[in-house]
C-alpha angles and dihedrals in degrees: 000000000000135000143153120238089233088070093062128104093264097199093053092040095051096041092050094047093045091052093053093041090054090051092050092045093050093070125061090213093059098031092064095191092304124137120241090252092053090051092046091051091052092044093050090051091052097040097055095083091043091054090046091052091048098045101033108025103040097251121146127233111253099222095193112114113280093356125126127208145329117228127226090269090057094252122140114247131197114211123203130181127200135174099243148356089265090068096051095090089054091048090050092048091053092044091050090053092046092049090055091054097086093195089066093063088215115190122248091231123071127186116195119197130187110224127191108214092201102047097026089228115149131189132181109250095186150319114241131194127203111253108207093199096049092035091223143090114268128197115257114245 
């Protein structure tokens, strides 16, 4: 699964990212001394695969605060983006910790995309499922 952010519905993409960026910026605890534009840039980077999944793959927007998408089988999905394969273990480590924090209501499905910040090219690195016995996300076969 590959796409370029330039292919996305720009009105939907920008409106969605601006709404979440505004929510993040509104709280000191989530703003973390960042400007609105810095938050928007990060949000746009992370939202591109979500918008692609919604507009091109039949997923639904999960409108709960700081949640991502709902797949075609009505399962909640967390979407993460990183700059290269070398960061995937770090993304998985953070996702494993977040999934174990029950208050986060973290989904059992995790999509990890690799996103190039210069070219805006994105590709799906893998789909991971929560393994209750191992207490970690495992790559789908």
